[in-house]
C-alpha positions as CSV (number, residue, x, y, z in Angstrom):
1,M,28.8,-24.7,7.7
2,T,26.6,-21.6,7.2
3,N,23.4,-21.0,9.3
4,V,20.5,-19.7,7.2
5,I,17.0,-18.4,7.8
6,L,14.4,-19.5,5.3
7,T,11.3,-17.2,4.6
8,F,8.0,-18.3,3.0
9,N,5.2,-16.3,1.5
10,A,2.5,-18.8,0.5
11,G,-0.4,-18.2,-1.8
12,S,-3.1,-20.5,-3.1
13,T,-1.2,-21.4,-6.3
14,S,2.2,-20.1,-5.5
15,L,5.0,-20.4,-2.8
16,K,7.7,-17.7,-2.6
17,F,10.9,-18.2,-0.5
18,T,14.2,-16.6,0.2
19,V,17.3,-17.9,1.9
20,F,19.4,-15.5,4.1
21,A,22.6,-16.3,5.7
22,V,23.3,-15.4,9.3
23,V,26.7,-13.7,9.6
24,D,28.1,-12.6,12.8
25,G,24.7,-12.8,14.5
26,K,23.0,-10.7,11.9
27,I,21.1,-11.3,8.7
28,D,23.2,-10.8,5.5
29,T,20.9,-8.5,3.5
30,K,22.0,-10.0,0.2
31,A,19.9,-13.1,0.0
32,L,21.8,-16.4,-0.9
33,A,18.8,-17.5,-3.0
34,T,15.2,-16.6,-3.9
35,G,12.7,-18.8,-5.4
36,T,9.1,-19.1,-6.6
37,A,6.9,-22.1,-7.3
38,D,4.0,-21.0,-9.5
39,D,0.8,-22.4,-11.1
40,L,0.5,-25.0,-8.3
41,G,-2.3,-27.4,-9.1
42,D,-2.2,-26.4,-12.8
43,N,1.2,-26.4,-14.5
44,P,3.6,-26.2,-11.5
45,H,7.1,-24.8,-12.1
46,L,9.9,-24.2,-9.6
47,R,12.6,-21.6,-10.1
48,I,15.5,-21.0,-7.6
49,V,17.9,-18.2,-8.3
50,A,21.1,-18.6,-6.3
51,R,23.7,-15.9,-5.7
52,A,26.6,-18.2,-6.2
53,G,24.9,-20.2,-9.0
54,G,23.4,-23.8,-9.0
55,G,19.8,-22.8,-9.1
56,I,16.8,-24.7,-10.3
57,D,14.5,-24.0,-13.2
58,T,12.2,-26.9,-13.8
59,S,8.6,-28.2,-14.1
60,L,7.1,-30.1,-11.3
61,S,4.7,-33.0,-11.3
62,A,1.1,-32.1,-12.2
63,D,-0.2,-32.7,-8.7
64,A,2.6,-30.7,-7.1
65,G,1.4,-28.5,-4.1
66,H,3.1,-26.8,-1.2
67,E,4.3,-30.0,0.3
68,Q,6.3,-31.1,-2.8
69,V,7.8,-27.6,-3.1
70,L,8.9,-27.6,0.5
71,H,10.7,-30.9,0.1
72,R,12.4,-29.7,-3.1
73,V,13.5,-26.5,-1.5
74,L,14.8,-28.1,1.7
75,D,16.7,-30.8,-0.3
76,W,18.3,-28.2,-2.5
77,I,19.5,-26.3,0.7
78,E,20.8,-29.6,2.2
79,A,22.7,-30.5,-0.9
80,H,24.1,-27.0,-1.3
81,E,27.9,-27.2,-1.8
82,A,28.5,-24.3,0.7
83,G,27.0,-26.4,3.4
84,L,23.9,-24.6,4.6
85,T,21.8,-25.3,7.8
86,V,18.3,-24.0,8.2
87,V,18.1,-22.7,11.9
88,A,14.5,-21.3,11.6
89,V,11.8,-20.5,9.1
90,G,9.9,-17.2,9.0
91,H,6.3,-17.0,7.5
92,R,4.4,-14.1,6.2
93,I,0.9,-14.5,7.8
94,V,-1.6,-12.0,6.5
95,H,-3.9,-11.7,9.6
96,G,-2.9,-11.6,13.2
97,G,-6.3,-10.4,14.5
98,T,-6.3,-8.4,17.7
99,A,-4.1,-10.9,19.6
100,F,-1.1,-11.1,17.4
101,Y,0.9,-8.1,16.3
102,R,4.4,-8.9,17.2
103,P,6.2,-11.8,15.6
104,C,5.9,-15.0,17.5
105,R,7.2,-18.6,17.6
106,V,4.4,-21.0,16.3
107,D,3.3,-23.8,18.5
108,A,0.2,-25.9,18.5
109,D,-1.8,-23.2,20.5
110,V,-0.6,-20.4,18.1
111,L,-1.5,-22.4,15.1
112,T,-5.0,-23.1,16.5
113,A,-5.4,-19.3,17.1
114,L,-4.3,-18.3,13.7
115,T,-6.6,-21.0,12.1
116,A,-9.6,-19.4,13.9
117,L,-8.8,-16.2,12.1
118,I,-9.4,-17.7,8.6
119,P,-12.9,-16.1,8.3
120,L,-11.1,-12.8,8.5
121,A,-8.9,-13.5,5.6
122,P,-10.4,-16.6,3.8
123,L,-8.5,-16.1,0.6
124,H,-5.0,-15.7,2.2
125,Q,-4.9,-17.1,5.8
126,P,-5.3,-20.8,4.9
127,H,-2.6,-20.8,2.3
128,N,-0.3,-18.8,4.5
129,L,-0.7,-21.5,7.2
130,S,-0.3,-24.4,4.8
131,P,3.6,-24.6,5.0
132,V,3.5,-24.0,8.7
133,R,1.4,-27.1,9.2
134,L,3.5,-29.2,6.7
135,L,6.8,-28.2,8.4
136,A,5.4,-28.8,11.9
137,K,4.7,-32.4,10.7
138,S,8.0,-33.0,8.8
139,H,10.4,-31.0,10.9
140,P,8.8,-30.7,14.3
141,D,11.9,-29.4,15.9
142,L,12.6,-26.6,13.5
143,P,11.5,-23.2,14.9
144,Q,8.8,-21.5,12.9
145,I,8.1,-17.8,13.3
146,A,4.9,-16.0,12.3
147,C,5.2,-12.4,11.1
148,F,2.0,-10.6,10.6
149,D,0.9,-8.2,7.8
150,T,-1.5,-6.6,10.2
151,G,0.8,-6.1,13.1
152,F,2.4,-2.8,12.0
153,H,-0.9,-1.1,12.3
154,A,-1.6,-2.1,15.9
155,S,-0.6,1.4,16.8
156,N,-3.6,2.9,15.2
157,D,-5.9,4.6,17.6
158,P,-9.4,3.2,18.2
159,L,-10.7,6.3,16.5
160,V,-9.1,5.2,13.4
161,S,-9.5,1.5,13.7
162,H,-13.3,1.2,14.7
163,Y,-16.2,1.4,12.3
164,A,-19.4,3.1,13.1
165,L,-21.1,-0.1,14.0
166,P,-22.8,-1.5,17.1
167,R,-20.2,-2.1,19.8
168,D,-21.1,-5.7,20.2
169,L,-20.0,-6.2,16.5
170,T,-16.8,-4.2,17.0
171,D,-16.1,-6.4,20.0
172,T,-16.3,-9.6,17.6
173,G,-13.4,-8.2,15.8
174,I,-15.0,-6.3,13.0
175,R,-12.7,-3.2,12.7
176,R,-10.0,-1.8,10.6
177,Y,-6.8,-3.8,10.6
178,G,-4.7,-2.6,7.8
179,F,-2.3,-4.8,5.7
180,H,1.1,-4.7,3.9
181,G,2.5,-4.1,7.3
182,L,5.7,-5.9,6.8
183,S,6.5,-3.8,3.8
184,Y,5.7,-0.6,5.7
185,E,7.8,-1.7,8.5
186,Y,10.8,-2.3,6.1
187,I,10.4,1.2,4.5
188,A,10.1,2.7,8.0
189,S,13.3,1.1,9.0
190,T,15.1,2.7,5.9
191,L,13.5,6.2,6.1
192,P,16.5,7.7,8.1
193,D,18.9,6.8,5.4
194,F,16.9,9.0,3.0
195,L,15.2,11.5,5.1
196,G,17.5,12.0,8.0
197,T,15.7,13.5,11.0
198,R,12.6,14.2,8.8
199,A,12.1,10.4,8.9
200,E,10.3,10.9,12.3
201,G,7.9,13.4,10.6
202,R,4.7,13.1,8.6
203,V,5.3,10.5,5.9
204,V,2.9,8.6,3.5
205,V,4.0,5.3,1.9
206,A,2.3,4.1,-1.1
207,H,2.7,0.3,-1.5
208,L,1.4,0.0,-5.1
209,G,1.4,-3.3,-6.9
210,G,-1.1,-6.1,-7.7
211,G,-2.3,-5.6,-4.2
212,A,-2.1,-1.8,-3.3
213,S,-2.5,0.2,-0.2
214,M,-1.2,3.4,1.6
215,C,0.0,4.1,5.0
216,A,0.4,7.4,7.1
217,L,3.4,7.3,9.4
218,R,4.3,9.6,12.2
219,G,7.5,8.8,14.2
220,R,7.8,5.9,11.8
221,R,4.7,4.3,13.1
222,S,1.5,3.6,11.5
223,V,-1.3,6.3,12.1
224,A,-3.8,5.3,9.5
225,S,-4.0,3.2,6.3
226,T,-6.3,2.8,3.3
227,M,-6.9,-1.0,3.8
228,G,-9.4,-1.9,6.6
229,F,-11.2,-5.0,7.7
230,S,-10.1,-6.9,4.5
231,A,-7.5,-6.6,1.7
232,L,-10.2,-5.3,-0.6
233,D,-10.4,-1.9,0.8
234,G,-8.8,1.4,-0.3
235,V,-7.4,2.0,-3.8
236,P,-8.4,-0.2,-6.8
237,M,-5.8,-3.0,-7.4
238,G,-4.9,-5.5,-10.1
239,T,-8.1,-7.4,-9.8
240,R,-9.6,-6.2,-6.6
241,S,-12.2,-3.4,-6.4
242,G,-10.8,-1.2,-3.7
243,A,-13.3,0.7,-1.4
244,M,-16.9,-0.1,-2.2
245,D,-20.3,1.3,-1.0
246,P,-21.8,-1.5,1.1
247,G,-25.0,-0.7,-0.7
248,V,-23.5,-2.1,-4.0
249,L,-23.2,-5.5,-2.2
250,L,-26.8,-5.2,-1.0
251,Y,-28.0,-4.3,-4.5
252,L,-26.1,-7.2,-6.1
253,M,-27.5,-9.7,-3.5
254,Q,-31.1,-8.3,-3.9
255,E,-31.3,-7.6,-7.6
256,K,-28.7,-9.8,-9.2
257,G,-29.1,-12.9,-6.8
258,M,-25.4,-13.0,-6.1
259,D,-24.2,-15.1,-3.2
260,Y,-21.1,-15.1,-1.1
261,A,-19.1,-17.1,-3.8
262,A,-20.1,-14.9,-6.6
263,L,-19.4,-11.6,-4.7
264,T,-16.0,-13.0,-3.6
265,D,-15.1,-13.8,-7.2
266,L,-16.3,-10.4,-8.4
267,F,-14.4,-8.2,-5.9
268,Y,-11.3,-10.2,-5.5
269,H,-10.8,-11.6,-9.1
270,R,-12.8,-9.6,-11.6
271,S,-12.6,-6.0,-10.6
272,G,-9.8,-3.3,-10.1
273,L,-7.7,-2.5,-13.1
274,F,-8.6,-5.8,-14.8
275,G,-12.4,-5.0,-14.5
276,V,-12.3,-1.4,-15.7
277,S,-9.9,-2.1,-18.6
278,A,-11.6,-5.5,-19.6
279,E,-8.0,-6.3,-20.6
280,S,-5.4,-6.8,-17.9
281,G,-4.7,-6.2,-14.1
282,D,-1.0,-5.7,-14.9
283,M,-0.1,-2.0,-14.9
284,Q,2.8,-2.4,-17.5
285,A,0.4,-4.1,-19.8
286,L,-2.1,-1.3,-19.5
287,L,0.6,1.5,-20.0
288,A,1.6,-0.4,-23.3
289,S,-2.1,-0.6,-24.5
290,S,-3.7,1.9,-26.9
291,R,-7.3,1.0,-25.8
292,P,-9.3,3.8,-24.1
293,E,-10.5,1.4,-21.5
294,A,-6.8,0.9,-20.4
295,K,-6.2,4.6,-20.2
296,E,-9.5,4.9,-18.0
297,A,-8.3,2.2,-15.6
298,I,-4.9,4.0,-15.1
299,D,-6.6,7.3,-14.7
300,M,-8.9,5.9,-12.2
301,F,-5.9,4.3,-10.2
302,V,-4.0,7.6,-10.3
303,Y,-7.1,9.6,-9.1
304,R,-7.9,7.2,-6.3
305,V,-4.4,7.1,-5.1
306,G,-4.3,10.9,-5.1
307,R,-7.5,11.2,-3.2
308,E,-6.3,8.8,-0.5
309,L,-3.2,10.7,-0.3
310,G,-5.1,13.9,0.5
311,S,-7.0,11.9,3.2
312,L,-3.9,10.6,4.8
313,A,-2.2,13.9,4.7
314,A,-5.3,15.2,6.6
315,A,-4.8,12.5,9.2
316,L,-1.2,13.5,9.7
317,G,-2.0,17.2,9.8
318,G,0.3,17.9,6.8
319,L,2.9,16.0,4.7
320,D,6.7,16.0,4.9
321,A,7.6,13.1,2.6
322,F,5.9,10.7,0.3
323,V,7.3,7.4,-0.7
324,F,6.6,5.0,-3.5
325,T,7.2,1.2,-3.2
326,G,5.8,-2.0,-4.6
327,G,5.8,-3.2,-8.2
328,I,3.9,-0.2,-9.7
329,G,5.4,2.2,-7.2
330,E,8.9,1.2,-8.1
331,H,8.7,0.7,-11.8
332,A,5.8,2.7,-13.3
333,A,7.2,6.2,-13.8
334,P,4.1,7.5,-15.7
335,V,1.8,6.5,-12.8
336,R,4.1,8.2,-10.3
337,A,4.1,11.4,-12.5
338,G,0.3,11.5,-12.6
339,I,0.0,11.1,-8.8
340,C,2.6,13.7,-8.1
341,Q,1.1,16.1,-10.5
342,G,-2.2,15.7,-8.8
343,A,-0.6,16.4,-5.4
344,E,1.1,19.7,-6.3
345,W,-1.4,21.3,-4.0
346,L,0.3,19.4,-1.1
347,G,3.7,20.8,-2.0
348,V,5.0,18.0,-4.2
349,R,7.3,19.2,-6.9
350,L,8.3,16.3,-9.3
351,D,11.8,16.1,-10.9
352,D,10.8,14.6,-14.3
353,A,14.4,13.4,-15.1
354,A,14.8,11.6,-11.7
355,N,11.4,10.1,-11.9
356,A,12.2,8.6,-15.4
357,T,15.1,6.9,-13.9
358,D,13.3,5.6,-10.8
359,G,14.9,7.9,-8.3
360,P,15.6,7.2,-5.5
361,R,14.7,10.9,-4.9
362,I,12.2,12.1,-7.6
363,S,11.2,15.5,-6.1
364,K,13.0,18.7,-6.9
365,K,15.5,20.1,-4.4
366,D,13.1,22.9,-3.5
367,S,10.0,20.7,-3.2
368,P,8.3,21.3,0.2
369,V,7.5,17.6,0.2
370,S,10.4,15.1,-0.4
371,V,9.3,12.2,-2.7
372,F,11.3,9.0,-2.9
373,V,11.1,5.6,-4.7
374,I,12.3,3.0,-2.2
375,P,12.2,-0.7,-3.1
376,T,10.6,-2.8,-0.4
377,D,11.9,-6.1,1.1
378,E,9.3,-7.9,3.1
379,D,11.4,-11.1,3.0
380,L,14.3,-9.4,4.7
381,M,11.9,-8.0,7.4
382,I,10.7,-11.4,8.1
383,A,14.2,-12.8,8.2
384,R,15.3,-10.1,10.8
385,H,12.2,-10.9,13.0
386,T,12.9,-14.6,12.8
387,L,16.4,-14.3,13.8
388,G,15.4,-11.9,16.5
389,I,13.0,-14.3,18.0
390,L,15.4,-17.1,17.7
391,S,18.1,-15.0,19.6
392,G,15.7,-13.7,22.1
393,K,15.9,-10.2,20.7
394,K,13.3,-7.9,19.3
395,I,13.2,-5.0,16.7
396,A,12.0,-2.8,19.5
397,A,12.5,0.6,17.8
398,L,9.5,-0.1,15.3
399,R,7.2,-2.0,17.6
400,P,3.6,-0.7,17.7
401,E,2.6,1.3,20.8
402,T,0.5,-0.5,23.3
403,Q,-2.9,0.9,24.4
404,E,-1.3,1.6,27.8
405,E,1.5,3.7,26.1
406,R,-1.0,5.7,24.0
407,T,-2.9,6.6,27.2
């Protein structure tokens, strides 16, 4: 019998999951199985890819949601010929607010507190918590661990995290949180393998995908990031606007009569690469397009990433290394080339041949700034944290500093 950790990343119409074996008290980094349920509520489909074969590729009933998918996944694990036992489940939770930055075991009080954070991430938090609630009902004795996308940025100084707003509003939780923390934490854990002792220096990581952000690291801890109060901030994304002058919202409300629902739809679903190109929010599709609007969307993305890179380098007082990760960061060589060419003033010297083959090192040997492409693995990070909580251990090396430590 093999003990396994199951990780979930739930969206409104999707549920992604990974199964990791526990071997000699550690997580086997090669997942036993990965899977995705897509188009829930419309044309649901479940696909499980297993390392040893015997996966699933099937349509689901038209009304299938998270609950049905959970049952199918757990039934598949239970029936696996290798004899698998789920000992704990780890969940990606987008928002931990100010109270939750370390991974923690979910009980009734924690679930209530995380539910209260829904207004801070209304398009993500409810769906992240859905499988938590379902499993708490169907498998009440199964340990569930919450891992927070905001947690890695808890080390940011108040000078960085506070907006120039009245203090009474700041005290209610209106501040910069930062996101994609599980991805940045994973990359931070791998940096010594690529950079050696320079891993502790001034590093900017660009997590570029359908959702995109960038993070400045010093000593492998977050110093600043491009996302702030919400996952809308920073660079343009697949369908999200990125940073926006608040005056635009005021104008749209006053002159166009747009309400909360209309603004939410505009900035989350109809903007970004999709909005500028009027074609697609997918970078590969835009790179293959001959339409000038597609080129404009790509150029805007490259420019905004480059501008944010300069800002984060300023926050660090210089730059030792630059890392690309995420779907675009790992697979769109022309986008990386444009960003690196615009960053030559910072000391970036791109190796075109290495970039064309996705690295891992894509900078020239004499480049003052080392540039790498490092695939991220948020699921593995969740699994490690889950096993750590289960065994009473913590990944202490990368935990955020507390306020007391900073002072």
